[in-house]
N, C-alpha and C positions, 0 to 999 in steps of 0.2 A: 454518495456513487451508485450510478446506475446497475440494473436487476439486468438479469436473466433476458439474452436477443428469447425477440419474440418474430410469427410471419411479419408483423409492420413495423419491424428492424428492420439490421442487419439480418443475413442470413447466412447460418456456417458453413465453412471450409469443407471440405470432406479430405477427412485429418492423410496425410503423405504415410508415402511407407514405414518413412523413421518413426513418425507416431504410432502408428497401427503395432510397428516391434515393440516401441520404449511398453507401449501398455500391454501387451503381453505376457511383458516379465515383466510389471511393478505387481499385478494385478493377481500375478501369483504368489507374492510378500502378503506374512502373515506379518505380526505388530511384532511376537518378537515376549522377552520376558522382560525387556525395557520400554514397556509402553508407560503410561503414567505423564502427571506433571512433569518428570522432567528435575524432580525436589529432588531429590537421592537416585538420579536416572549415574546410568554407568555415560565418562570421555570421552572420548576419541583416542585420547590413549590406553584408557581401558581394554576397546576394543580392539586395541592391536596396532591401531596406526601410528605408532611411536613419527613417523613423522611428519603428521599433521603438529603445524606451529599454533598452545594456547593462546590465547584472545584474549587480549585485557576484560579484566572483571566488569558487564555490565551490574550496575546498580538499579533495584525495579522499582526501588523511593526513587532516584534522581529519578526514573522515569513517566511514571507516576505526579511526581507536583510539574514537570513539561505540562501533563495534560493539565493536572487542574488547573496551573496556570492560562493554559488557555479557553476553557471553562468560562475561569472568572467574568472575563472579558466579554462576554457573552456571548448570540449566537455569533458565527467570523459571516456574514450577510453583504458579498462585495457591494458596494453603495453604500455603506455602513459603518458608524464609528467604525465602531468596535472590531470590525475588519479593519479597519486605515491600523489602529492601535495594536493590535493581533502585529501585524506585519513588520511597522517598527517592530518591536521583540522582538518576531524570528527576525530578520537580519542584526538584529543588537547580540542578539543567542550565536549568532555565528560566527561574528563578527570576535563572539567574545572564546571562544571558545575554535580560534586559529584559519578561519576560511578566509579563500579571497569569493570576494561578496560582487554577485552582478544581479542586480534586481534589474528584470525583464518587464515594466512597464507599458501593456496596453491599453486597447480599448476589444472587445466584443460585446454581437449580439444576441441576449439569450432569448429564448426560444414566443418571448407574447411580444418582442422588439423592444427589449430592454434596453441600449445600450449596459453595460457592467463597465464601468476600472476596474481593472487589473491587476495585479505585480507576481509574475512567476517570481522569484527568490529563490539564488543557485547562492552552497560555500561548495566551492572548489577545495580537497586536498591536498601535495603535491603535484598542481597544477600545471610542472616542468613536464612527466612523466605519458606516456603514451597510449603505456598501456590504460585502459581506468575503467572502470567500478562507476554505475548510474543508480542510487540508490535515490526511491523519492517515494511521496505521498501526498495527499490535497491538504490541504492549510479551513480552501473553505466550510459553510453548512447547508446545511438543506432548508430555501427559503422560508417549507412549509411544515408542517406533521402532518403531513396524505395521508398514511397508512395511518393517521389513531382517529377514534372515535371525539374528543377536544378541541377545540381552540387550533384545531386543523388548519387555518389560514398561516398559523402564529413562522416563528421559524424554531429551532431545535437547537439545543445544548448541545448535541458535536460531540461527545466527547469519546465517543468509539469510530464512528463514520467522520473523522477527519481530522479527532484531538490526538485520537489511541498513535498514530499512525507517525506522526510527524513528532509526538515523546517519546516515540520508540527512534527515529531518526539525531533527536538534540540528542540525547542521551550516546548513542553510537560518536557524533560527536563531539564530545566531548574524551570518547574513547582515542578518537581521530588524532588529535592535539596535544593528545599526552603520550600515545605510541603508535606512533603513521604502521601502519603495513605496503609491502614494498608497492604496492603499485593506487594512480590518480584516486584520487573518489570522490564522485560528485554528488553532492544531496540536492536533489533538488524540489521546491512543496510548490506545488503544482494550484494554480485557483480556478477559480470556477468548473469547480469537478463536479456539484452541486445544485445546479441552478435548470436540471428538463422538466420537462415538461409534466405537471401536478399526475397525482390517479384519476381528479376527479375533467381530466382536458385528452386522456389520453386515445376516444373516441377516433380523434384528431387526430392519431397520428400518421406519420406515413417511412414509406421504409425511408426517407433518407434522418425517420427522427432521433439515430441512436445519435449521429452527429448534432442535438445538443445537449448531448452529456461535455463532460471532456474538452469546458471550453480552454484552461487552460493550456493542457500538453497538447489542444491539434495546433494552440499561438504558438507555443516553443516546435512544436515541433518540425511546423513547416518553415520555419525560425530560431533558430538555434540562437543564443545565446553569444556564441560564439563559434563564426563562418567554418563549415565540413566537420561540426564535431563529429566524435566518436568517438562509442565504448562498446570493450566487448559483449556485455548482456547489463540487463536495468534488471531490478528486481522492484515492484510496487505492494508498498504495507497498506493495506488496506480494511477497517475493524477488525483491529490486531491487539483487542482490548479486551473484550469481553471477558463475565462471570459464563464459563463451561462452551469455552468457544474449542469452535473444532477448523485444523485448514485443511479441505480437502483440495487435488488438485484443479488448481482451477480448467476451465476449458477450454479458452482462449489460450493462454498458454501454453496448452498442449499442445493446438494448433500454429504458435511461436516458436516456440521455445520448449520444445521438450527435454534437451540438453541444463538449461537453465531451473526446470523442475524441479530434474533428477539430482544435482547438484544440489540444493535448495534443499533435502524432503533428504539424500542421503545425510547432512549432516545433523538436521531432526534426529534420525535415527541412531546415526553418536554419539547421540545430544542426551541420550536417552527418552527424545520426544512424540515416539512414535504415536503413544496413547492422544493427543498435541495435529499428528501432520500424518493426514491420514491417505491411502493408496487409491482412493475412488479416486474418477473426476467425474466434475459437473456442468451440468450445461458452458455452455460459449459467454460469457459478459458482456459486457460494455462496462470498458472502466481505463482508466489509463493506461495504462499498459496495452489494451486496442491500438492504441493510438501512437504510441512511440514506439513497437515495436512493426507497425503496418507503416508507416506515416515516414517517420523518421530512422526504418532501419531498423534497430537495437530490439534483440530478442530482446523480449521483457518477462519476468515468474509473479505472480503476482501473488502473493500471501493474503488470505482472505475468507473470513469467516462463511462460511457456506452451509445448509448443513443436506446433508443428503439420510441421513443415518432416523430421522426423526417421518413423522407421521406429516406434515406439514411440510415441505422441503424450501427451505432459501436461508434468509441473510439474520432469520434471531428476528424474539417477539417483540424488542422495543429496534427495531432498522426502520426509522423515517417516523417517529413517534418522541414522546416528549420525555419516559422513559428513558431514552440514549442519553443519560446523565452518566452525575459521575460515581453516581454508587454502584455502578452495573458495571465500572473498571476493575479490572482483578489486578494487582501487580503482578502473578503469578502468569498474568498469560502473554504480560509483558514483559518480563524476563524470560519468561522463555523464548520470544520470538527476535528479543537481541541478541540473547547468546547463538541463538543460528546464526537468523543475519553475517556477527560480529564472527563465528566460524568463520564462515564462509569468505567473506571478504581478507580475515585478518590468512585466511589462503589461498590466496588463488598468486 
Protein backbone atom coordinates (compact mmCIF):
# COMPACT_ATOMS: atom_id res chain seq x y z
CA UNK A 1 0.00 0.00 0.00
CA UNK A 2 1.04 3.62 -0.49
CA UNK A 3 2.17 5.75 2.36
CA UNK A 4 1.32 9.02 4.01
CA UNK A 5 0.50 11.91 1.71
CA UNK A 6 3.43 14.26 1.15
CA UNK A 7 3.44 17.75 -0.40
CA UNK A 8 4.31 16.19 -3.78
CA UNK A 9 1.27 13.96 -3.60
CA UNK A 10 -2.42 14.65 -3.08
CA UNK A 11 -2.90 17.45 -0.52
CA UNK A 12 -5.40 16.63 2.23
CA UNK A 13 -8.76 18.38 2.27
CA UNK A 14 -9.81 20.48 5.19
CA UNK A 15 -11.96 18.35 7.51
CA UNK A 16 -15.69 18.82 7.30
CA UNK A 17 -17.72 20.21 10.19
CA UNK A 18 -19.01 16.68 10.85
CA UNK A 19 -15.45 15.37 11.03
CA UNK A 20 -14.41 18.09 13.47
CA UNK A 21 -17.43 17.36 15.66
CA UNK A 22 -16.76 13.65 15.58
CA UNK A 23 -13.10 14.10 16.46
CA UNK A 24 -13.99 16.34 19.37
CA UNK A 25 -16.10 13.50 20.74
CA UNK A 26 -13.89 10.49 20.09
CA UNK A 27 -10.59 12.06 21.16
CA UNK A 28 -11.93 12.32 24.68
CA UNK A 29 -12.73 8.64 24.93
CA UNK A 30 -10.31 6.52 26.88
CA UNK A 31 -9.40 2.92 26.37
CA UNK A 32 -11.46 1.74 29.32
CA UNK A 33 -11.10 -1.51 31.17
CA UNK A 34 -11.72 -3.77 28.20
CA UNK A 35 -8.48 -2.96 26.33
CA UNK A 36 -6.05 -5.59 25.23
CA UNK A 37 -5.85 -8.29 22.61
CA UNK A 38 -9.48 -9.24 22.99
CA UNK A 39 -8.70 -12.81 24.04
CA UNK A 40 -10.98 -12.54 27.07
CA UNK A 41 -12.65 -9.25 26.26
CA UNK A 42 -16.34 -8.55 26.72
CA UNK A 43 -18.83 -9.41 24.01
CA UNK A 44 -21.39 -6.99 22.65
CA UNK A 45 -23.99 -8.71 24.84
CA UNK A 46 -21.78 -8.19 27.90
CA UNK A 47 -21.60 -4.52 26.97
CA UNK A 48 -25.36 -4.34 27.39
CA UNK A 49 -26.38 -4.32 23.76
CA UNK A 50 -28.67 -7.34 23.83
CA UNK A 51 -30.19 -6.45 20.45
CA UNK A 52 -26.97 -7.12 18.53
CA UNK A 53 -26.61 -10.30 16.51
CA UNK A 54 -23.74 -12.59 17.38
CA UNK A 55 -21.69 -13.07 14.22
CA UNK A 56 -20.53 -16.57 13.30
CA UNK A 57 -17.23 -17.67 14.79
CA UNK A 58 -14.18 -16.35 12.96
CA UNK A 59 -11.42 -19.00 12.88
CA UNK A 60 -7.94 -17.52 13.26
CA UNK A 61 -6.19 -20.69 12.08
CA UNK A 62 -8.24 -20.72 8.91
CA UNK A 63 -7.37 -17.08 8.18
CA UNK A 64 -3.69 -17.77 8.85
CA UNK A 65 -3.77 -20.74 6.46
CA UNK A 66 -5.18 -18.48 3.75
CA UNK A 67 -2.28 -16.06 4.30
CA UNK A 68 0.25 -18.91 4.25
CA UNK A 69 -1.08 -20.24 0.96
CA UNK A 70 -0.64 -16.85 -0.69
CA UNK A 71 2.94 -16.61 0.53
CA UNK A 72 3.59 -20.14 -0.73
CA UNK A 73 2.77 -19.03 -4.27
CA UNK A 74 5.59 -16.47 -4.05
CA UNK A 75 5.49 -12.69 -4.56
CA UNK A 76 2.23 -11.83 -6.34
CA UNK A 77 3.66 -9.19 -8.67
CA UNK A 78 1.51 -8.47 -11.76
CA UNK A 79 2.69 -10.22 -14.95
CA UNK A 80 4.38 -13.01 -12.93
CA UNK A 81 3.51 -16.70 -12.77
CA UNK A 82 2.94 -16.49 -9.02
CA UNK A 83 0.47 -13.69 -9.66
CA UNK A 84 -1.42 -15.78 -12.22
CA UNK A 85 -1.57 -18.85 -9.97
CA UNK A 86 -2.72 -16.82 -6.97
CA UNK A 87 -5.46 -15.14 -8.98
CA UNK A 88 -6.75 -18.50 -10.18
CA UNK A 89 -6.74 -19.76 -6.59
CA UNK A 90 -8.66 -16.73 -5.32
CA UNK A 91 -11.37 -17.32 -7.92
CA UNK A 92 -11.51 -20.96 -6.90
CA UNK A 93 -11.78 -20.12 -3.19
CA UNK A 94 -14.58 -17.60 -3.65
CA UNK A 95 -16.47 -20.12 -5.76
CA UNK A 96 -15.89 -22.77 -3.10
CA UNK A 97 -17.32 -20.46 -0.49
CA UNK A 98 -20.53 -19.87 -2.39
CA UNK A 99 -19.92 -16.47 -3.98
CA UNK A 100 -21.12 -15.35 -7.38
CA UNK A 101 -17.72 -14.58 -8.86
CA UNK A 102 -16.86 -11.93 -11.43
CA UNK A 103 -13.34 -11.42 -12.76
CA UNK A 104 -12.63 -7.95 -14.11
CA UNK A 105 -9.56 -8.17 -16.33
CA UNK A 106 -7.75 -5.15 -17.67
CA UNK A 107 -4.45 -3.50 -18.55
CA UNK A 108 -3.02 -0.56 -16.64
CA UNK A 109 0.22 1.35 -17.00
CA UNK A 110 2.65 1.53 -14.08
CA UNK A 111 4.70 4.58 -13.08
CA UNK A 112 7.62 3.43 -15.28
CA UNK A 113 5.53 2.76 -18.37
CA UNK A 114 5.22 -0.99 -17.81
CA UNK A 115 1.87 -2.40 -18.91
CA UNK A 116 0.37 -4.64 -16.24
CA UNK A 117 -2.23 -7.31 -16.89
CA UNK A 118 -4.50 -7.15 -13.87
CA UNK A 119 -7.52 -8.92 -12.44
CA UNK A 120 -9.93 -7.48 -9.91
CA UNK A 121 -11.70 -10.47 -8.39
CA UNK A 122 -15.22 -9.94 -7.04
CA UNK A 123 -17.34 -12.31 -4.96
CA UNK A 124 -21.00 -11.35 -4.43
CA UNK A 125 -23.17 -12.77 -1.65
CA UNK A 126 -26.94 -12.35 -1.81
CA UNK A 127 -26.49 -10.55 -5.16
CA UNK A 128 -30.21 -9.67 -5.40
CA UNK A 129 -30.12 -7.51 -2.26
CA UNK A 130 -30.24 -3.78 -2.89
CA UNK A 131 -28.64 -2.89 0.46
CA UNK A 132 -24.98 -3.89 0.17
CA UNK A 133 -21.73 -3.69 2.08
CA UNK A 134 -18.37 -3.72 0.29
CA UNK A 135 -15.34 -5.43 1.85
CA UNK A 136 -12.02 -5.21 0.05
CA UNK A 137 -8.26 -5.71 0.14
CA UNK A 138 -5.44 -5.79 -2.40
CA UNK A 139 -3.92 -9.11 -3.43
CA UNK A 140 -0.77 -8.05 -5.28
CA UNK A 141 2.62 -7.52 -3.62
CA UNK A 142 5.38 -4.94 -3.84
CA UNK A 143 7.74 -5.60 -6.79
CA UNK A 144 10.77 -4.37 -4.85
CA UNK A 145 11.97 -4.14 -1.25
CA UNK A 146 12.64 -0.42 -1.50
CA UNK A 147 12.73 0.14 2.27
CA UNK A 148 15.22 -2.67 2.88
CA UNK A 149 19.00 -2.48 2.99
CA UNK A 150 19.53 -5.71 1.02
CA UNK A 151 18.06 -7.16 -2.19
CA UNK A 152 16.19 -3.93 -2.70
CA UNK A 153 15.34 -4.70 -6.35
CA UNK A 154 13.68 -8.03 -5.50
CA UNK A 155 9.97 -8.48 -4.71
CA UNK A 156 8.74 -9.12 -1.18
CA UNK A 157 6.57 -11.90 0.26
CA UNK A 158 3.86 -9.43 1.27
CA UNK A 159 2.50 -11.65 4.03
CA UNK A 160 1.07 -8.63 5.84
CA UNK A 161 0.93 -6.01 3.04
CA UNK A 162 -1.47 -7.84 0.76
CA UNK A 163 -1.74 -11.33 2.21
CA UNK A 164 -3.32 -10.52 5.58
CA UNK A 165 -6.32 -8.58 4.29
CA UNK A 166 -7.07 -11.27 1.72
CA UNK A 167 -6.72 -13.99 4.36
CA UNK A 168 -9.24 -12.33 6.67
CA UNK A 169 -11.71 -11.78 3.84
CA UNK A 170 -11.46 -15.38 2.64
CA UNK A 171 -12.34 -16.54 6.15
CA UNK A 172 -15.27 -14.12 6.16
CA UNK A 173 -16.30 -15.58 2.79
CA UNK A 174 -16.46 -18.98 4.46
CA UNK A 175 -18.73 -17.53 7.15
CA UNK A 176 -20.93 -15.84 4.54
CA UNK A 177 -21.59 -19.18 2.87
CA UNK A 178 -22.53 -20.93 6.10
CA UNK A 179 -24.54 -18.16 7.80
CA UNK A 180 -25.57 -15.31 5.48
CA UNK A 181 -26.29 -11.89 7.03
CA UNK A 182 -29.33 -9.81 6.22
CA UNK A 183 -27.57 -7.55 3.71
CA UNK A 184 -25.78 -8.26 0.47
CA UNK A 185 -22.00 -8.40 0.76
CA UNK A 186 -19.40 -7.96 -1.96
CA UNK A 187 -15.78 -8.97 -1.44
CA UNK A 188 -13.31 -7.46 -3.89
CA UNK A 189 -9.64 -8.32 -4.20
CA UNK A 190 -8.07 -5.37 -5.98
CA UNK A 191 -4.96 -5.78 -8.10
CA UNK A 192 -1.90 -3.58 -8.74
CA UNK A 193 -2.22 -1.55 -5.54
CA UNK A 194 1.46 -1.75 -4.62
CA UNK A 195 3.23 -1.00 -7.93
CA UNK A 196 3.88 2.65 -7.07
CA UNK A 197 7.08 4.61 -7.50
CA UNK A 198 9.97 3.22 -5.37
CA UNK A 199 11.78 5.15 -2.67
CA UNK A 200 14.87 5.66 -4.85
CA UNK A 201 12.77 7.41 -7.52
CA UNK A 202 10.75 9.73 -5.27
CA UNK A 203 12.62 12.86 -6.34
CA UNK A 204 10.93 12.62 -9.75
CA UNK A 205 7.44 12.52 -8.20
CA UNK A 206 4.97 15.30 -8.92
CA UNK A 207 1.53 16.36 -7.69
CA UNK A 208 -0.16 13.53 -9.59
CA UNK A 209 2.20 10.76 -8.46
CA UNK A 210 -0.27 9.51 -5.88
CA UNK A 211 -2.31 8.12 -8.80
CA UNK A 212 0.53 5.72 -9.57
CA UNK A 213 -0.72 3.60 -6.66
CA UNK A 214 -3.93 1.58 -6.33
CA UNK A 215 -4.27 1.01 -10.06
CA UNK A 216 -6.77 -1.82 -9.73
CA UNK A 217 -9.17 0.08 -7.50
CA UNK A 218 -8.96 3.14 -9.78
CA UNK A 219 -9.74 0.90 -12.75
CA UNK A 220 -12.79 -0.55 -10.97
CA UNK A 221 -14.01 2.79 -9.59
CA UNK A 222 -14.14 4.21 -13.11
CA UNK A 223 -15.90 1.16 -14.56
CA UNK A 224 -17.44 -1.12 -11.87
CA UNK A 225 -18.12 -4.76 -12.64
CA UNK A 226 -21.87 -3.95 -12.72
CA UNK A 227 -23.17 -0.72 -14.22
CA UNK A 228 -24.56 1.50 -11.49
CA UNK A 229 -23.10 -0.59 -8.66
CA UNK A 230 -23.73 0.94 -5.25
CA UNK A 231 -22.87 -0.06 -1.70
CA UNK A 232 -23.93 1.56 1.54
CA UNK A 233 -20.30 1.77 2.65
CA UNK A 234 -16.98 -0.05 2.34
CA UNK A 235 -14.31 -1.40 4.65
CA UNK A 236 -10.72 -1.80 3.44
CA UNK A 237 -8.37 -4.25 5.16
CA UNK A 238 -4.67 -3.49 4.61
CA UNK A 239 -1.83 -4.82 6.75
CA UNK A 240 -4.12 -6.38 9.35
CA UNK A 241 -2.06 -9.35 10.54
CA UNK A 242 1.18 -8.05 11.99
CA UNK A 243 2.54 -8.77 15.43
CA UNK A 244 2.04 -5.88 17.85
CA UNK A 245 -0.27 -4.17 15.35
CA UNK A 246 -2.20 -1.01 16.16
CA UNK A 247 -5.07 0.42 14.16
CA UNK A 248 -5.44 4.16 14.52
CA UNK A 249 -8.24 6.05 12.78
CA UNK A 250 -6.84 6.61 9.31
CA UNK A 251 -6.93 10.20 8.05
CA UNK A 252 -8.46 9.67 4.61
CA UNK A 253 -11.19 7.52 6.17
CA UNK A 254 -11.95 10.31 8.64
CA UNK A 255 -12.20 12.76 5.76
CA UNK A 256 -14.60 10.72 3.62
CA UNK A 257 -16.30 8.28 5.99
CA UNK A 258 -16.12 9.24 9.68
CA UNK A 259 -19.47 7.52 10.33
CA UNK A 260 -18.10 4.25 8.94
CA UNK A 261 -14.96 4.56 11.06
CA UNK A 262 -17.15 5.14 14.10
CA UNK A 263 -19.24 2.06 13.25
CA UNK A 264 -16.12 -0.15 13.03
CA UNK A 265 -14.38 1.29 16.09
CA UNK A 266 -17.53 0.97 18.19
CA UNK A 267 -17.71 -2.73 17.33
CA UNK A 268 -14.05 -3.09 18.28
CA UNK A 269 -14.68 -1.50 21.67
CA UNK A 270 -17.75 -3.67 22.26
CA UNK A 271 -15.75 -6.80 21.48
CA UNK A 272 -12.91 -5.85 23.81
CA UNK A 273 -10.37 -4.77 21.20
CA UNK A 274 -9.88 -1.21 22.38
CA UNK A 275 -6.17 -1.90 22.83
CA UNK A 276 -5.82 -2.52 19.09
CA UNK A 277 -8.31 -0.03 17.64
CA UNK A 278 -7.08 3.29 18.97
CA UNK A 279 -8.68 6.72 18.76
CA UNK A 280 -5.84 8.87 17.45
CA UNK A 281 -6.09 10.02 13.83
CA UNK A 282 -3.28 9.40 11.34
CA UNK A 283 -2.28 11.74 8.53
CA UNK A 284 -4.28 11.13 5.31
CA UNK A 285 -2.87 8.23 3.29
CA UNK A 286 -3.16 7.11 -0.32
CA UNK A 287 -4.78 3.69 -0.35
CA UNK A 288 -7.60 1.92 -2.14
CA UNK A 289 -10.20 3.55 0.10
CA UNK A 290 -9.30 6.99 -1.28
CA UNK A 291 -10.35 6.03 -4.80
CA UNK A 292 -13.36 3.97 -3.75
CA UNK A 293 -14.59 6.89 -1.65
CA UNK A 294 -13.73 9.68 -4.10
CA UNK A 295 -14.23 8.11 -7.53
CA UNK A 296 -16.84 5.43 -6.81
CA UNK A 297 -18.70 7.45 -4.19
CA UNK A 298 -18.71 4.63 -1.61
CA UNK A 299 -17.60 6.02 1.77
CA UNK A 300 -14.97 3.65 3.11
CA UNK A 301 -13.03 3.07 6.31
CA UNK A 302 -9.48 1.72 6.17
CA UNK A 303 -8.35 -0.69 8.87
CA UNK A 304 -4.59 -0.37 8.49
CA UNK A 305 -1.58 -0.77 10.75
CA UNK A 306 -0.21 2.73 11.29
CA UNK A 307 1.80 3.63 14.37
CA UNK A 308 1.53 7.01 16.04
CA UNK A 309 2.49 5.86 19.52
CA UNK A 310 6.18 5.29 18.70
CA UNK A 311 9.00 7.70 17.95
CA UNK A 312 9.25 6.59 14.31
CA UNK A 313 5.61 6.83 13.23
CA UNK A 314 4.42 4.89 10.21
CA UNK A 315 3.69 1.41 8.97
CA UNK A 316 6.04 -0.64 11.09
CA UNK A 317 9.62 -1.80 10.83
CA UNK A 318 9.10 -4.48 8.18
CA UNK A 319 6.97 -2.43 5.78
CA UNK A 320 8.20 -2.85 2.17
CA UNK A 321 11.10 -5.05 3.30
CA UNK A 322 11.86 -8.76 3.06
CA UNK A 323 10.84 -9.06 6.71
CA UNK A 324 7.22 -8.81 5.61
CA UNK A 325 6.99 -12.59 5.76
CA UNK A 326 4.90 -15.25 7.45
CA UNK A 327 7.00 -15.11 10.63
CA UNK A 328 5.61 -11.64 11.34
CA UNK A 329 1.94 -12.67 11.05
CA UNK A 330 0.04 -13.06 14.32
CA UNK A 331 -3.14 -15.18 14.11
CA UNK A 332 -4.55 -13.24 17.08
CA UNK A 333 -4.39 -10.00 15.07
CA UNK A 334 -6.14 -11.65 12.13
CA UNK A 335 -8.83 -12.87 14.49
CA UNK A 336 -9.35 -9.47 16.10
CA UNK A 337 -9.86 -7.74 12.75
CA UNK A 338 -12.00 -10.56 11.41
CA UNK A 339 -14.28 -10.58 14.45
CA UNK A 340 -14.75 -6.81 14.27
CA UNK A 341 -15.59 -6.81 10.56
CA UNK A 342 -17.95 -9.76 10.99
CA UNK A 343 -19.70 -8.00 13.89
CA UNK A 344 -20.26 -4.93 11.73
CA UNK A 345 -21.57 -6.90 8.75
CA UNK A 346 -23.88 -9.27 10.59
CA UNK A 347 -25.39 -6.37 12.52
CA UNK A 348 -25.99 -4.16 9.48
